[in-house]
mmCIF file of the C-alpha atoms, coordinates in Angstrom:
data_MODEL
# 
_entry.id   MODEL 
# 
loop_
_atom_site.group_PDB 
_atom_site.id 
_atom_site.type_symbol 
_atom_site.label_atom_id 
_atom_site.label_alt_id 
_atom_site.label_comp_id 
_atom_site.label_asym_id 
_atom_site.label_entity_id 
_atom_site.label_seq_id 
_atom_site.pdbx_PDB_ins_code 
_atom_site.Cartn_x 
_atom_site.Cartn_y 
_atom_site.Cartn_z 
_atom_site.occupancy 
_atom_site.B_iso_or_equiv 
_atom_site.pdbx_formal_charge 
_atom_site.auth_seq_id 
_atom_site.auth_comp_id 
_atom_site.auth_asym_id 
_atom_site.auth_atom_id 
_atom_site.pdbx_PDB_model_num 
ATOM 1   C CA . UNK A 1 1   ? -14.682 4.995   -17.685 1.00 0.00 ? 1   UNK A CA 1 
ATOM 2   C CA . UNK A 1 2   ? -12.664 2.857   -15.298 1.00 0.00 ? 2   UNK A CA 1 
ATOM 3   C CA . UNK A 1 3   ? -10.336 -0.020  -16.097 1.00 0.00 ? 3   UNK A CA 1 
ATOM 4   C CA . UNK A 1 4   ? -9.550  -2.740  -13.614 1.00 0.00 ? 4   UNK A CA 1 
ATOM 5   C CA . UNK A 1 5   ? -6.661  -5.181  -13.828 1.00 0.00 ? 5   UNK A CA 1 
ATOM 6   C CA . UNK A 1 6   ? -6.400  -8.197  -11.531 1.00 0.00 ? 6   UNK A CA 1 
ATOM 7   C CA . UNK A 1 7   ? -3.126  -10.058 -11.036 1.00 0.00 ? 7   UNK A CA 1 
ATOM 8   C CA . UNK A 1 8   ? -3.015  -13.279 -9.008  1.00 0.00 ? 8   UNK A CA 1 
ATOM 9   C CA . UNK A 1 9   ? 0.395   -14.561 -7.917  1.00 0.00 ? 9   UNK A CA 1 
ATOM 10  C CA . UNK A 1 10  ? 2.032   -16.795 -5.325  1.00 0.00 ? 10  UNK A CA 1 
ATOM 11  C CA . UNK A 1 11  ? 3.859   -14.867 -2.605  1.00 0.00 ? 11  UNK A CA 1 
ATOM 12  C CA . UNK A 1 12  ? 5.726   -16.792 0.103   1.00 0.00 ? 12  UNK A CA 1 
ATOM 13  C CA . UNK A 1 13  ? 2.973   -19.112 1.419   1.00 0.00 ? 13  UNK A CA 1 
ATOM 14  C CA . UNK A 1 14  ? -0.233  -17.577 0.058   1.00 0.00 ? 14  UNK A CA 1 
ATOM 15  C CA . UNK A 1 15  ? -1.914  -16.671 -3.205  1.00 0.00 ? 15  UNK A CA 1 
ATOM 16  C CA . UNK A 1 16  ? -2.308  -12.916 -3.397  1.00 0.00 ? 16  UNK A CA 1 
ATOM 17  C CA . UNK A 1 17  ? -4.376  -10.796 -5.746  1.00 0.00 ? 17  UNK A CA 1 
ATOM 18  C CA . UNK A 1 18  ? -3.593  -7.197  -6.642  1.00 0.00 ? 18  UNK A CA 1 
ATOM 19  C CA . UNK A 1 19  ? -6.394  -5.171  -8.159  1.00 0.00 ? 19  UNK A CA 1 
ATOM 20  C CA . UNK A 1 20  ? -5.308  -2.078  -10.092 1.00 0.00 ? 20  UNK A CA 1 
ATOM 21  C CA . UNK A 1 21  ? -7.940  0.543   -10.868 1.00 0.00 ? 21  UNK A CA 1 
ATOM 22  C CA . UNK A 1 22  ? -7.497  3.423   -13.294 1.00 0.00 ? 22  UNK A CA 1 
ATOM 23  C CA . UNK A 1 23  ? -10.294 5.965   -13.618 1.00 0.00 ? 23  UNK A CA 1 
ATOM 24  C CA . UNK A 1 24  ? -10.895 9.735   -13.773 1.00 0.00 ? 24  UNK A CA 1 
ATOM 25  C CA . UNK A 1 25  ? -9.505  10.192  -10.258 1.00 0.00 ? 25  UNK A CA 1 
ATOM 26  C CA . UNK A 1 26  ? -6.227  8.430   -11.048 1.00 0.00 ? 26  UNK A CA 1 
ATOM 27  C CA . UNK A 1 27  ? -4.483  5.141   -10.319 1.00 0.00 ? 27  UNK A CA 1 
ATOM 28  C CA . UNK A 1 28  ? -5.016  3.102   -7.156  1.00 0.00 ? 28  UNK A CA 1 
ATOM 29  C CA . UNK A 1 29  ? -4.265  -0.429  -5.989  1.00 0.00 ? 29  UNK A CA 1 
ATOM 30  C CA . UNK A 1 30  ? -5.847  -2.864  -3.539  1.00 0.00 ? 30  UNK A CA 1 
ATOM 31  C CA . UNK A 1 31  ? -4.479  -6.172  -2.290  1.00 0.00 ? 31  UNK A CA 1 
ATOM 32  C CA . UNK A 1 32  ? -6.343  -9.291  -1.192  1.00 0.00 ? 32  UNK A CA 1 
ATOM 33  C CA . UNK A 1 33  ? -4.879  -12.513 0.228   1.00 0.00 ? 33  UNK A CA 1 
ATOM 34  C CA . UNK A 1 34  ? -6.694  -15.591 -1.061  1.00 0.00 ? 34  UNK A CA 1 
ATOM 35  C CA . UNK A 1 35  ? -4.794  -18.259 0.865   1.00 0.00 ? 35  UNK A CA 1 
ATOM 36  C CA . UNK A 1 36  ? -5.192  -21.401 -1.231  1.00 0.00 ? 36  UNK A CA 1 
ATOM 37  C CA . UNK A 1 37  ? -4.901  -21.173 -5.009  1.00 0.00 ? 37  UNK A CA 1 
ATOM 38  C CA . UNK A 1 38  ? -8.171  -19.695 -6.295  1.00 0.00 ? 38  UNK A CA 1 
ATOM 39  C CA . UNK A 1 39  ? -9.810  -21.138 -9.378  1.00 0.00 ? 39  UNK A CA 1 
ATOM 40  C CA . UNK A 1 40  ? -11.160 -18.962 -12.180 1.00 0.00 ? 40  UNK A CA 1 
ATOM 41  C CA . UNK A 1 41  ? -14.791 -19.256 -10.994 1.00 0.00 ? 41  UNK A CA 1 
ATOM 42  C CA . UNK A 1 42  ? -13.728 -18.323 -7.449  1.00 0.00 ? 42  UNK A CA 1 
ATOM 43  C CA . UNK A 1 43  ? -11.944 -15.204 -8.734  1.00 0.00 ? 43  UNK A CA 1 
ATOM 44  C CA . UNK A 1 44  ? -14.970 -14.276 -10.840 1.00 0.00 ? 44  UNK A CA 1 
ATOM 45  C CA . UNK A 1 45  ? -17.259 -14.755 -7.820  1.00 0.00 ? 45  UNK A CA 1 
ATOM 46  C CA . UNK A 1 46  ? -14.923 -12.667 -5.645  1.00 0.00 ? 46  UNK A CA 1 
ATOM 47  C CA . UNK A 1 47  ? -14.931 -9.790  -8.145  1.00 0.00 ? 47  UNK A CA 1 
ATOM 48  C CA . UNK A 1 48  ? -18.718 -9.883  -8.475  1.00 0.00 ? 48  UNK A CA 1 
ATOM 49  C CA . UNK A 1 49  ? -19.560 -10.176 -4.767  1.00 0.00 ? 49  UNK A CA 1 
ATOM 50  C CA . UNK A 1 50  ? -16.650 -8.731  -2.780  1.00 0.00 ? 50  UNK A CA 1 
ATOM 51  C CA . UNK A 1 51  ? -15.136 -6.030  -5.006  1.00 0.00 ? 51  UNK A CA 1 
ATOM 52  C CA . UNK A 1 52  ? -16.763 -3.262  -2.917  1.00 0.00 ? 52  UNK A CA 1 
ATOM 53  C CA . UNK A 1 53  ? -14.981 -4.529  0.203   1.00 0.00 ? 53  UNK A CA 1 
ATOM 54  C CA . UNK A 1 54  ? -11.517 -3.959  -1.291  1.00 0.00 ? 54  UNK A CA 1 
ATOM 55  C CA . UNK A 1 55  ? -9.679  -1.037  0.283   1.00 0.00 ? 55  UNK A CA 1 
ATOM 56  C CA . UNK A 1 56  ? -8.029  0.936   -2.469  1.00 0.00 ? 56  UNK A CA 1 
ATOM 57  C CA . UNK A 1 57  ? -5.357  3.460   -1.562  1.00 0.00 ? 57  UNK A CA 1 
ATOM 58  C CA . UNK A 1 58  ? -5.519  7.131   -2.417  1.00 0.00 ? 58  UNK A CA 1 
ATOM 59  C CA . UNK A 1 59  ? -5.837  7.876   -6.119  1.00 0.00 ? 59  UNK A CA 1 
ATOM 60  C CA . UNK A 1 60  ? -2.520  8.840   -7.635  1.00 0.00 ? 60  UNK A CA 1 
ATOM 61  C CA . UNK A 1 61  ? -2.310  10.758  -10.890 1.00 0.00 ? 61  UNK A CA 1 
ATOM 62  C CA . UNK A 1 62  ? -0.256  9.120   -13.592 1.00 0.00 ? 62  UNK A CA 1 
ATOM 63  C CA . UNK A 1 63  ? 0.794   10.561  -16.896 1.00 0.00 ? 63  UNK A CA 1 
ATOM 64  C CA . UNK A 1 64  ? 1.581   8.206   -19.728 1.00 0.00 ? 64  UNK A CA 1 
ATOM 65  C CA . UNK A 1 65  ? 3.686   9.738   -22.434 1.00 0.00 ? 65  UNK A CA 1 
ATOM 66  C CA . UNK A 1 66  ? 4.239   7.786   -25.618 1.00 0.00 ? 66  UNK A CA 1 
ATOM 67  C CA . UNK A 1 67  ? 7.298   8.694   -27.638 1.00 0.00 ? 67  UNK A CA 1 
ATOM 68  C CA . UNK A 1 68  ? 8.509   7.132   -30.835 1.00 0.00 ? 68  UNK A CA 1 
ATOM 69  C CA . UNK A 1 69  ? 12.066  5.878   -30.523 1.00 0.00 ? 69  UNK A CA 1 
ATOM 70  C CA . UNK A 1 70  ? 14.592  4.235   -32.753 1.00 0.00 ? 70  UNK A CA 1 
ATOM 71  C CA . UNK A 1 71  ? 14.047  0.435   -32.519 1.00 0.00 ? 71  UNK A CA 1 
ATOM 72  C CA . UNK A 1 72  ? 17.741  -0.308  -32.099 1.00 0.00 ? 72  UNK A CA 1 
ATOM 73  C CA . UNK A 1 73  ? 17.988  2.201   -29.255 1.00 0.00 ? 73  UNK A CA 1 
ATOM 74  C CA . UNK A 1 74  ? 14.985  0.542   -27.619 1.00 0.00 ? 74  UNK A CA 1 
ATOM 75  C CA . UNK A 1 75  ? 16.699  -2.847  -27.877 1.00 0.00 ? 75  UNK A CA 1 
ATOM 76  C CA . UNK A 1 76  ? 19.860  -1.496  -26.237 1.00 0.00 ? 76  UNK A CA 1 
ATOM 77  C CA . UNK A 1 77  ? 17.881  0.067   -23.403 1.00 0.00 ? 77  UNK A CA 1 
ATOM 78  C CA . UNK A 1 78  ? 15.909  -3.135  -22.870 1.00 0.00 ? 78  UNK A CA 1 
ATOM 79  C CA . UNK A 1 79  ? 19.148  -5.124  -22.721 1.00 0.00 ? 79  UNK A CA 1 
ATOM 80  C CA . UNK A 1 80  ? 20.594  -2.667  -20.153 1.00 0.00 ? 80  UNK A CA 1 
ATOM 81  C CA . UNK A 1 81  ? 17.424  -2.882  -18.056 1.00 0.00 ? 81  UNK A CA 1 
ATOM 82  C CA . UNK A 1 82  ? 17.510  -6.684  -18.162 1.00 0.00 ? 82  UNK A CA 1 
ATOM 83  C CA . UNK A 1 83  ? 21.117  -6.652  -16.946 1.00 0.00 ? 83  UNK A CA 1 
ATOM 84  C CA . UNK A 1 84  ? 20.152  -4.318  -14.095 1.00 0.00 ? 84  UNK A CA 1 
ATOM 85  C CA . UNK A 1 85  ? 17.257  -6.591  -13.162 1.00 0.00 ? 85  UNK A CA 1 
ATOM 86  C CA . UNK A 1 86  ? 19.597  -9.570  -12.959 1.00 0.00 ? 86  UNK A CA 1 
ATOM 87  C CA . UNK A 1 87  ? 21.631  -7.663  -10.372 1.00 0.00 ? 87  UNK A CA 1 
ATOM 88  C CA . UNK A 1 88  ? 18.623  -6.762  -8.277  1.00 0.00 ? 88  UNK A CA 1 
ATOM 89  C CA . UNK A 1 89  ? 16.535  -9.393  -6.547  1.00 0.00 ? 89  UNK A CA 1 
ATOM 90  C CA . UNK A 1 90  ? 13.140  -8.665  -8.100  1.00 0.00 ? 90  UNK A CA 1 
ATOM 91  C CA . UNK A 1 91  ? 11.843  -6.257  -10.702 1.00 0.00 ? 91  UNK A CA 1 
ATOM 92  C CA . UNK A 1 92  ? 9.363   -3.737  -9.393  1.00 0.00 ? 92  UNK A CA 1 
ATOM 93  C CA . UNK A 1 93  ? 6.092   -2.898  -11.058 1.00 0.00 ? 93  UNK A CA 1 
ATOM 94  C CA . UNK A 1 94  ? 4.020   0.246   -10.767 1.00 0.00 ? 94  UNK A CA 1 
ATOM 95  C CA . UNK A 1 95  ? 1.541   -1.545  -8.493  1.00 0.00 ? 95  UNK A CA 1 
ATOM 96  C CA . UNK A 1 96  ? 4.294   -2.767  -6.161  1.00 0.00 ? 96  UNK A CA 1 
ATOM 97  C CA . UNK A 1 97  ? 5.798   0.723   -5.960  1.00 0.00 ? 97  UNK A CA 1 
ATOM 98  C CA . UNK A 1 98  ? 2.377   2.185   -5.232  1.00 0.00 ? 98  UNK A CA 1 
ATOM 99  C CA . UNK A 1 99  ? 1.637   -0.361  -2.499  1.00 0.00 ? 99  UNK A CA 1 
ATOM 100 C CA . UNK A 1 100 ? 5.063   0.227   -0.942  1.00 0.00 ? 100 UNK A CA 1 
ATOM 101 C CA . UNK A 1 101 ? 4.345   3.984   -0.819  1.00 0.00 ? 101 UNK A CA 1 
ATOM 102 C CA . UNK A 1 102 ? 0.935   3.347   0.761   1.00 0.00 ? 102 UNK A CA 1 
ATOM 103 C CA . UNK A 1 103 ? 2.473   1.074   3.417   1.00 0.00 ? 103 UNK A CA 1 
ATOM 104 C CA . UNK A 1 104 ? 5.095   3.719   4.259   1.00 0.00 ? 104 UNK A CA 1 
ATOM 105 C CA . UNK A 1 105 ? 2.410   6.430   4.462   1.00 0.00 ? 105 UNK A CA 1 
ATOM 106 C CA . UNK A 1 106 ? 0.240   4.328   6.800   1.00 0.00 ? 106 UNK A CA 1 
ATOM 107 C CA . UNK A 1 107 ? 3.292   3.490   8.920   1.00 0.00 ? 107 UNK A CA 1 
ATOM 108 C CA . UNK A 1 108 ? 4.081   7.193   9.376   1.00 0.00 ? 108 UNK A CA 1 
ATOM 109 C CA . UNK A 1 109 ? 0.450   7.944   10.273  1.00 0.00 ? 109 UNK A CA 1 
ATOM 110 C CA . UNK A 1 110 ? 0.396   5.137   12.869  1.00 0.00 ? 110 UNK A CA 1 
ATOM 111 C CA . UNK A 1 111 ? 3.681   6.354   14.310  1.00 0.00 ? 111 UNK A CA 1 
ATOM 112 C CA . UNK A 1 112 ? 2.481   9.931   14.672  1.00 0.00 ? 112 UNK A CA 1 
ATOM 113 C CA . UNK A 1 113 ? -0.867  8.931   16.211  1.00 0.00 ? 113 UNK A CA 1 
ATOM 114 C CA . UNK A 1 114 ? 0.759   6.511   18.648  1.00 0.00 ? 114 UNK A CA 1 
ATOM 115 C CA . UNK A 1 115 ? 3.315   9.115   19.710  1.00 0.00 ? 115 UNK A CA 1 
ATOM 116 C CA . UNK A 1 116 ? 0.515   11.643  20.240  1.00 0.00 ? 116 UNK A CA 1 
ATOM 117 C CA . UNK A 1 117 ? -1.391  9.087   22.333  1.00 0.00 ? 117 UNK A CA 1 
ATOM 118 C CA . UNK A 1 118 ? 1.729   8.368   24.405  1.00 0.00 ? 118 UNK A CA 1 
ATOM 119 C CA . UNK A 1 119 ? 2.261   12.076  25.009  1.00 0.00 ? 119 UNK A CA 1 
ATOM 120 C CA . UNK A 1 120 ? -1.379  12.536  26.041  1.00 0.00 ? 120 UNK A CA 1 
ATOM 121 C CA . UNK A 1 121 ? -1.060  9.585   28.450  1.00 0.00 ? 121 UNK A CA 1 
ATOM 122 C CA . UNK A 1 122 ? 2.115   11.076  29.962  1.00 0.00 ? 122 UNK A CA 1 
ATOM 123 C CA . UNK A 1 123 ? 0.417   14.460  30.375  1.00 0.00 ? 123 UNK A CA 1 
ATOM 124 C CA . UNK A 1 124 ? -2.547  12.788  32.063  1.00 0.00 ? 124 UNK A CA 1 
ATOM 125 C CA . UNK A 1 125 ? -0.290  10.865  34.461  1.00 0.00 ? 125 UNK A CA 1 
ATOM 126 C CA . UNK A 1 126 ? 1.623   14.051  35.258  1.00 0.00 ? 126 UNK A CA 1 
ATOM 127 C CA . UNK A 1 127 ? -1.577  15.948  36.054  1.00 0.00 ? 127 UNK A CA 1 
ATOM 128 C CA . UNK A 1 128 ? -2.702  13.079  38.311  1.00 0.00 ? 128 UNK A CA 1 
ATOM 129 C CA . UNK A 1 129 ? 0.625   13.237  40.194  1.00 0.00 ? 129 UNK A CA 1 
ATOM 130 C CA . UNK A 1 130 ? 0.307   17.001  40.574  1.00 0.00 ? 130 UNK A CA 1 
ATOM 131 C CA . UNK A 1 131 ? -3.238  16.603  41.896  1.00 0.00 ? 131 UNK A CA 1 
ATOM 132 C CA . UNK A 1 132 ? -2.061  14.025  44.467  1.00 0.00 ? 132 UNK A CA 1 
ATOM 133 C CA . UNK A 1 133 ? 0.753   16.361  45.584  1.00 0.00 ? 133 UNK A CA 1 
ATOM 134 C CA . UNK A 1 134 ? -1.712  19.189  46.148  1.00 0.00 ? 134 UNK A CA 1 
ATOM 135 C CA . UNK A 1 135 ? -4.010  16.906  48.148  1.00 0.00 ? 135 UNK A CA 1 
ATOM 136 C CA . UNK A 1 136 ? -1.091  15.804  50.349  1.00 0.00 ? 136 UNK A CA 1 
ATOM 137 C CA . UNK A 1 137 ? -0.096  19.390  51.017  1.00 0.00 ? 137 UNK A CA 1 
ATOM 138 C CA . UNK A 1 138 ? -3.645  20.184  52.127  1.00 0.00 ? 138 UNK A CA 1 
ATOM 139 C CA . UNK A 1 139 ? -3.512  17.294  54.572  1.00 0.00 ? 139 UNK A CA 1 
ATOM 140 C CA . UNK A 1 140 ? -6.407  15.292  53.224  1.00 0.00 ? 140 UNK A CA 1 
# 
């Protein structure tokens, strides 16, 4: 059984939707930029017709552990967390953390592939130069 949670919010200039999926494989998130504010029927239509096109990241295992705690202790911890959140700019959710990790992972992959491509290009140019040197030495 899979559960899907959609959150639509306004970010900078566009309306953005995050789609969180939890199933047997784990937890994954996809992001879609709507542009103008979508109405409820538009969101429903998008989920029905374009859900397959969403690119979810790799499934990440999550473990939810529920512990009973003293209610007063919970209140104190909530108050401390709220004070910390006031100091920081924005609170972070699990989906935002997940998407940030995915962006960093993709950035590292792009960096490594581009550096490998650059090195291959340099090696190719070097071999071309060597070939030209040999041809000059032969007098052709």
